[in-house]
C-alpha positions as CSV (number, residue, x, y, z in Angstrom):
1,K,20.5,33.6,112.6
2,A,22.6,31.4,110.4
3,Q,23.9,32.9,107.2
4,C,26.1,31.6,104.6
5,G,29.1,33.8,103.8
6,S,32.0,33.1,101.4
7,C,32.8,29.4,102.2
8,C,29.8,27.6,103.5
9,S,27.3,27.6,100.6
10,P,25.8,24.4,99.2
11,D,28.0,24.9,96.1
12,D,31.1,24.8,98.3
13,I,29.9,21.6,100.0
14,D,29.3,20.1,96.6
15,D,32.8,21.1,95.4
16,A,34.3,19.5,98.5
17,R,32.4,16.3,98.0
18,A,33.4,16.2,94.3
19,V,37.1,16.6,95.2
20,A,36.8,13.9,97.8
21,Q,35.2,11.6,95.2
22,A,38.0,12.4,92.7
23,L,40.6,11.6,95.2
24,G,38.9,8.4,96.5
25,I,38.7,9.6,100.1
26,P,35.6,9.5,102.4
27,F,33.6,12.7,102.7
28,Y,31.9,13.7,105.9
29,V,30.1,17.0,106.9
30,A,30.6,18.0,110.5
31,G,27.9,20.0,112.1
32,V,29.6,22.6,114.3
33,E,27.4,25.6,113.7
34,E,26.5,26.2,117.3
35,L,30.2,25.8,118.4
36,F,31.2,28.2,115.6
37,K,28.6,30.8,116.8
38,D,29.7,30.4,120.4
39,R,33.5,30.5,119.9
40,V,33.8,32.7,116.9
41,V,30.7,34.8,116.0
42,N,29.6,35.9,119.4
43,P,33.1,36.9,120.6
44,F,33.5,38.8,117.3
45,V,30.4,40.8,118.1
46,Q,31.4,41.3,121.8
47,S,34.8,42.6,120.7
48,Y,33.4,45.2,118.5
49,L,31.0,46.2,121.3
50,G,34.1,46.8,123.5
51,G,35.7,49.0,120.9
52,R,38.2,46.4,119.7
53,T,39.0,45.0,116.3
54,P,39.0,41.2,116.5
55,I,40.5,38.5,114.2
56,P,37.9,35.8,113.9
57,C,40.2,33.6,111.9
58,V,42.4,33.3,115.0
59,A,39.4,32.2,117.1
60,C,38.3,29.8,114.4
61,N,41.7,28.2,114.0
62,R,42.0,27.8,117.8
63,S,38.5,26.5,118.6
64,I,37.1,25.0,115.5
65,K,39.8,23.8,113.0
66,F,42.5,22.7,115.6
67,E,40.3,21.7,118.5
68,A,36.8,20.5,117.4
69,L,37.9,19.3,113.9
70,L,41.1,17.8,115.2
71,E,39.2,15.9,117.9
72,R,36.8,14.7,115.1
73,A,39.7,13.6,113.0
74,R,41.1,11.5,115.9
75,A,37.7,10.0,116.4
76,Y,37.6,8.9,112.7
77,G,41.1,7.2,113.2
78,A,42.9,9.8,110.9
79,D,46.6,9.9,111.0
80,V,46.9,13.6,110.2
81,L,44.8,16.7,109.7
82,A,45.6,18.5,106.4
83,T,44.2,22.0,105.8
84,G,44.6,24.5,103.1
85,H,46.4,27.0,105.2
86,Y,49.5,28.6,103.5
87,A,52.0,27.7,106.1
88,R,54.7,25.1,106.7
89,T,55.8,22.8,109.5
90,A,59.2,21.3,110.3
91,L,60.6,19.0,113.0
92,R,63.8,20.3,114.5
93,D,65.7,19.4,117.7
94,G,62.8,17.2,118.7
95,R,60.2,20.0,118.5
96,Y,57.7,20.8,115.8
97,R,58.1,24.2,114.3
98,L,55.6,26.5,112.4
99,Q,57.0,28.4,109.5
100,R,55.9,30.9,106.9
101,A,54.7,29.7,103.5
102,V,56.9,29.7,100.5
103,Q,54.9,32.5,98.8
104,P,55.1,35.6,101.1
105,G,51.9,37.2,99.6
106,K,49.8,34.1,100.6
107,D,51.3,33.3,104.0
108,Q,48.8,32.6,106.8
109,S,51.2,31.8,109.6
110,Y,50.1,35.0,111.4
111,V,46.7,33.4,112.2
112,L,48.2,30.1,113.3
113,Y,50.5,31.4,116.0
114,M,48.4,29.7,118.8
115,L,49.2,26.2,117.5
116,G,51.5,24.1,119.9
117,Q,53.1,20.8,119.9
118,Q,50.0,18.7,120.3
119,E,48.4,20.3,117.2
120,L,51.4,20.5,115.0
121,Q,52.2,16.8,115.5
122,M,49.1,16.0,113.6
123,A,48.7,19.1,111.4
124,R,49.8,19.2,107.8
125,F,49.8,22.2,105.4
126,P,50.5,20.7,102.0
127,V,49.9,23.9,100.0
128,G,52.4,26.0,102.0
129,D,55.4,24.5,100.0
130,Y,54.1,25.8,96.7
131,P,53.2,29.1,95.0
132,K,49.4,29.5,94.5
133,E,49.7,29.1,90.7
134,Q,51.5,25.8,91.1
135,I,48.8,24.6,93.4
136,R,46.2,25.3,90.7
137,Q,48.3,23.5,88.2
138,I,48.5,20.4,90.4
139,A,44.7,20.5,91.0
140,E,44.2,20.8,87.2
141,S,46.5,17.9,86.5
142,L,44.3,15.9,89.0
143,D,41.2,17.1,87.1
144,L,39.7,18.7,90.2
145,R,36.7,21.0,89.7
146,T,38.1,23.6,92.1
147,A,41.3,24.0,90.2
148,H,40.4,27.6,89.1
149,K,37.8,28.4,91.8
150,P,38.0,32.1,92.7
151,E,39.4,32.7,96.2
152,S,37.8,34.9,98.7
153,Q,39.4,37.2,101.3
154,D,36.1,38.0,103.0
155,L,35.0,36.9,106.4
156,C,33.2,33.5,106.0
157,F,30.2,34.4,108.0
158,V,29.7,37.9,106.6
159,P,27.4,37.7,103.5
160,G,28.8,39.4,100.5
161,G,31.8,40.6,102.5
162,D,29.9,43.7,103.6
163,S,31.2,44.1,107.2
164,H,29.5,47.5,107.7
165,A,26.1,46.1,106.9
166,Y,26.8,43.1,109.2
167,L,27.9,45.2,112.1
168,S,24.8,47.5,111.6
169,E,22.6,44.5,112.0
170,N,24.5,42.6,114.7
171,V,26.1,45.3,116.7
172,P,23.3,48.0,116.7
173,Q,24.6,49.5,119.9
174,G,27.9,50.3,118.1
175,S,26.2,51.6,115.0
176,V,24.7,54.8,116.6
177,A,26.0,58.1,115.5
178,G,28.3,60.0,117.9
179,P,31.1,62.6,118.2
180,I,34.5,62.5,116.6
181,V,36.8,64.5,118.8
182,D,40.5,65.5,119.0
183,P,42.7,64.4,121.9
184,D,41.6,67.6,123.8
185,G,38.0,66.7,123.4
186,R,37.1,69.3,120.8
187,R,34.3,68.0,118.4
188,L,35.4,67.7,114.8
189,G,32.6,65.8,113.3
190,T,30.1,62.9,113.7
191,H,30.8,59.2,113.2
192,K,28.3,56.6,112.1
193,G,28.9,54.2,115.0
194,F,32.0,53.4,117.0
195,A,32.0,49.8,115.9
196,H,32.7,50.9,112.3
197,Y,36.1,52.4,113.1
198,T,39.5,50.9,114.0
199,I,42.7,52.3,115.3
200,G,44.8,53.8,112.6
201,Q,42.0,54.3,110.2
202,R,42.3,57.4,108.0
203,K,39.8,57.0,105.2
204,G,36.0,57.5,105.7
205,L,36.2,59.8,108.7
206,G,34.3,62.5,106.9
207,I,36.2,65.4,108.5
208,S,38.7,68.0,107.3
209,A,41.3,69.5,109.4
210,G,44.0,70.6,107.1
211,L,46.3,67.6,108.0
212,P,45.9,63.9,107.9
213,L,43.9,62.5,110.8
214,Y,43.8,58.9,112.1
215,V,41.7,57.1,114.6
216,K,43.7,57.1,117.8
217,E,41.1,55.6,120.2
218,V,37.6,54.1,120.1
219,R,35.7,54.9,123.4
220,A,32.9,52.4,123.2
221,G,31.4,53.4,126.6
222,E,31.1,57.0,125.5
223,N,30.2,56.3,121.8
224,T,33.2,58.5,120.9
225,V,35.9,58.3,118.3
226,V,39.2,60.1,119.0
227,V,41.3,61.2,116.1
228,A,44.8,62.7,115.9
229,G,47.7,63.4,113.7
230,A,50.2,60.6,112.9
231,E,52.6,61.9,115.5
232,H,50.1,61.0,118.2
233,L,49.8,57.4,117.1
234,K,53.2,56.2,117.9
235,V,53.8,53.7,120.8
236,G,57.0,52.3,122.3
237,S,55.4,49.2,123.8
238,I,52.2,47.1,123.9
239,Q,50.8,44.6,126.3
240,L,49.3,41.3,125.3
241,D,46.9,38.7,126.7
242,K,46.3,35.0,125.8
243,V,50.0,34.6,125.0
244,S,51.1,31.2,123.7
245,F,54.3,29.6,122.2
246,V,54.7,27.0,119.5
247,A,57.8,25.2,120.9
248,G,58.3,26.2,124.5
249,A,57.6,29.4,126.5
250,P,60.6,31.6,127.4
251,T,60.5,34.4,129.9
252,E,62.2,36.9,127.5
253,L,63.0,36.8,123.8
254,R,64.1,38.9,120.9
255,A,61.9,38.7,117.8
256,T,60.4,40.7,115.0
257,V,56.8,41.4,115.9
258,M,53.9,41.7,113.4
259,T,50.8,43.5,114.8
260,R,48.6,43.4,111.7
261,Y,47.8,40.6,109.3
262,R,50.3,40.8,106.4
263,G,51.6,44.0,107.8
264,G,55.2,44.9,108.5
265,E,57.4,43.5,111.3
266,A,59.5,45.4,113.9
267,P,62.3,44.2,116.2
268,A,61.4,44.0,119.8
269,T,62.1,42.5,123.1
270,V,59.2,40.4,124.5
271,K,59.0,39.9,128.3
272,V,56.6,37.1,129.2
273,D,54.7,36.6,132.4
274,G,52.5,33.5,132.1
275,T,49.9,34.2,129.5
276,T,50.6,37.9,129.3
277,A,53.5,39.7,127.8
278,L,55.1,43.2,127.4
279,V,56.4,43.9,123.9
280,E,59.1,46.7,123.9
281,F,59.9,47.9,120.4
282,D,63.4,49.1,119.4
283,E,61.8,52.0,117.7
284,E,58.3,53.5,118.2
285,Q,55.6,51.9,116.0
286,A,52.2,52.9,114.7
287,R,49.6,52.2,117.4
288,P,48.0,48.8,116.7
289,A,44.3,48.0,117.0
290,P,43.3,46.3,120.3
291,G,41.9,42.8,119.6
292,Q,44.5,42.1,116.8
293,A,47.3,39.6,117.3
294,A,51.0,40.4,117.9
295,V,52.9,37.5,116.4
296,F,56.6,36.8,117.2
297,Y,58.9,35.7,114.3
298,D,62.5,34.5,114.1
299,G,63.0,34.7,110.4
300,D,60.5,32.4,108.8
301,E,59.7,30.7,112.0
302,V,56.7,31.6,114.2
303,L,57.6,31.6,117.9
304,G,54.2,32.5,119.4
305,G,52.0,35.5,119.9
306,G,49.1,37.0,121.8
307,T,46.1,39.4,121.6
308,I,46.8,43.1,121.8
309,R,45.4,45.1,124.7
310,P,44.1,48.6,124.4
311,V,47.1,51.0,124.6
312,E,46.8,53.2,127.7
């Protein structure tokens, strides 16, 4: 069932058309609804059914914006594909590099880690070189109707940004009440459906144990959520799948690793084996949610990343 979320309404299309007209460039609407459903929405649902916490923006960037849309741009004879992502590119030592945006609070390089040389050769991120407020000023100086349009942080295909309502409707198997237990299996309470919980979550558990408790594990097959104190949520290493690199794949590297969008970074050694990798942190870190991305940085430069496996 097709639904408009926060960026695909008729008003948004009208806004885009008006901006194109103001800038004197052709305007086309690309119909990729079925591809988006197959590559983004369905994997999103399946991930939650498996007890993981996916990042649909990564799947969308990989399969829609920098595969299907890039292919469409080439077919139209376009020289570049410019998007509104807050990131930057650079050409150094004959290789294209992906870098953080100038404004840290808006940086989106985390969800672009999968881009390689073929994509970056044609990709342009013009807003990444400016703070958000300056972008609005530039848009206003060009008399664009979107200059002061409110921005949205919601998932584009979740109406109203209500992820719990969306999961209840689209992941009914993961929205059935079940036990909340401690690591020894003692029942502490009842959850409202395993799909509504993520690793590290503290709020909304509905239990009281005299000390802060966090989600340690989501056992989808048992419809069980395991909680524990903070001391039980530390890990020294994580394993990754679907690993890729921006400018060449090493077998081992030192990097700071981000395991949550706009979260903190931790120094680590990354050992690569094809499209999998082992990340060994210098110091133990909070257990990350499986399905999220682990992205490797060298200062402002994105080196690559991968998808976090469940921690054993």
